[in-house]
N, C-alpha and C positions, 0 to 999 in steps of 0.2 A: 338401534341404538346397537343391537346383538351383531348388525353386519359392521358397525364399527370395530366393533369391541374384536370382531374375528383378526379383522385387515390390519392391527394395528400390530399384537401380537409375527402376523408372519412379516409386514416389514419390521422387523424389527431381527427377528431370524435369521431374514437376505442377509439382513447387512451385519449380521453379526458372521452368518458362514463367509461372507466377503472378505469380511476382519480376522478372522481363525484359518482361513484360506493364505496368510498374509504375512501373518504371528511372525515366520522365523527368520523371514526375510530382510525386517527388518530394521535401522541401521541407530544406531544410539544419536540425539543427531547434540550437535554441539552447542548447546547455547549459552554453557559457561567463560567457553573462548570467545564467541560471540561477541556475548555482554560488553566481558573483558575488553575486547576489542572495543567495542562501540563507547562505550565508561572513556576507554585513553585517547580515542579523536574529538570525544565532543567535550573533556578536561581541559586538551590539547589551545582548539578553536575558543573555545570560554576566557581561557589565560592571555592566549598572542596572538587571536586574530582580531576577539570581538570589540573591543577601543577603536583600534587603527579603521578597519572597518567599517564599523560604526559609524565616525567621523568620518569620512571618506563618504561615503552613500551620500552627504548631502552636498558633496560640491560633483554629486557624477554628471555628464552630459543631459544635460532636457530631454531629447527628443529616445538616450537610450532608459531613462526613466518614463517615457510615455511609453515606448513601446516593451517596457518590462510590467506594465502596469495594464497594457494592455493585452497581453500572454497571461498573466497569475493565474488568473480566476479558471483557468482552465482545472487548476488545484481544488477546486472547490467540490464536496461532497454530493453535490444536487447537478453539476454536469456532469462529474464522472459517473453518475448512477443516471443521469439524461442520457448518455450518450450510451450504454450499454444497455437501458430501454430500447434505443433506436437501433443498434447494431441488432439484438434477438427478433425486433420486427422483421426490420428488412429480410435477416438472415431463413424466417416462416414466409414472408410475401415470395420471395422467389427459390421457398424449398426445394421445386419444381427442376430448379436449371443446374444445381449445384449439382456434387457428383455422385459418378453413378452408383452409390448404395442406398441398401432403405432408405425410403425419407422417413420411416416412425426411428428410429434409431438413429440417422443422420443430427434431427431435434432436437433428439435426446443428452446428443451427445453436446452437440452444442450450447443446448439450458442449462447444461452440465458447466460447461467451460466459464461462461457468462453468471452463471450463481458465481465460479467460485473464485471470478475479478471482485463482482460486488461487494462478497461475503469479509474480501479481503478489505479496502478497502473500505466498507461500516465500521471494521473490528478498530482496523489505524483512525478513521476517524473518531470513534467513542469514546478510546485510550489519550488519544492524542489534548482531546476538553477536555478527559475529566484532569492529568496530567497538569494541562495547564492553567484547572482553576483550583487542585491543589495548591502549585507550587508557588502562582502568581507574581513571576517576575515584570517588572519595565518592561516597557516595548525600548527601541532605539529613539520613538520619536519624544520620548520625554529626558534623554543623554544627558542633557545639561543641568534639568535636576536633578535626576537619581541614578544617573550611572550605571554600570553595569549590575551591580552588588542589589540590586534592591532589588526587595521581594518584601510578597505582600498575599500571602495563602490564603483562601477563600476569598475572592474578590471578583466579583464580577467586573469589577469595569474594564472595555476593552483594551483598556493603559496597560495592564499589568494583566495580562497574557500569553505571555510571549515565548513561555520555555513548557513547551517543547510547541515547534511552529505544526500545527493543523493543515495546509495545504502542505505543506512538506512530505508532512506520514499520509497524506491521500495519493500524494505522486509517488512516493517509495510505494507503497502497496500497489498500486495501481501498476507502475511502471515494474518492478522485479515479476509478479501476476503473466506479465505479459512477456517480459526473460522467459521464466521458468517454460508457457510454452512454447514462443520462438527463441529457441536458441538460439538460434544461425543466424539470428540482428540483432544480438544483443549490445554490442558497441552503438548500435543506434539508437536502441531504449534508454542507454546509461547515459547516453551524450542529450537526450533531449530530458530525460529526469534529473540532470543536471545542470543544467540549467535554466527549467522550471524555477529547479529549489531558489537557487541563486535570483530570481526575481524576486523574493522574498526580501532579499538583503539589498540587492537595486530600490525599491521604491521605499527603502527604512524603517520597515516595518518589524523587521525581527534581526538579529545578532544571527552573526554566523555558526554558533553554537546549537538555539535555536533549528535552523534548516537540519544540522546534519543531526539531529535526533530525534525531528522528525522526518528524517529519512532516513535513521537506521530504524527507528519504532517500524513504520510503514514496510518495511523491508522484512524483517526481522516477522511480521505476521504475516506477512502474504505466504512466508517460506516458510511457518509452521502452518499453515492453512493445507498446502499442500501437500504436507507430508496428509494432512488427516485425511485428506479424498484418496491419496494413493493408497491408504489404507483399509482403506473404503472401495479402492477399485477404481471410484469417480473420476475422469479430466485426467488423472497419474495413473502410470504403470512404475512396478517399486523396481527399479532399474539393479542389474547385476550387481553394485558397490553399495547396494539396500534406499539410494537416493532417489526420490519422483525423475520422472521421467513421462514426458508428455503424449497421451497415444493415440499422434492428429495423424497417423499410419493408417487408423481405421474411416478417416475422414476422407480418403484420394480413391 
């Protein structure tokens, strides 16, 4: 008990020192601008696109719907976490063949990267599923019976858990986290993320506004977690302009 008690203050002190060293170079997070922009985009999708696209999803090509159904589960929390665990295990197994730097530092950094992505996705999943339970929006599957303005808060029924899309929130968090870690290939990640989000509309389980809200929520949480990590010097450094910058150069 004594050793445990002595260890905890040391860890807090260490993290506190890392935070204090970066206190003066933090930039204020533009959460108000992001929130206002996200609300406007969701509102446009809700009032302009939900009804026509919700109806059109029923007349889409069966092969397209089949393909979308096959790939849409990539956005499931369980699949994403399983993938992260696989990557982490593979990195540990081949650690001796990777970059010419100290193995211990390399693995610590690799674990931090995996933890960052995993934490971002988990937070997005928890927030999205909590909101969809509280809001209780009807899914497109019962559009003909209830339309796009049907809400049943605190409803445990799958058919009334449409907004926001949980899969899209996971996808938004995953791919924004990857964009922040690997900014040079961000266009590829943006394209894949948007198409995966669109699969939720194609298979008819979400409206466009559900998907947009989910993507925005996941993206914001991944960005917020990156700021938190940067302020403690984990995975990210604080760049010249005060934004998180990946420290991948230390792996090369």
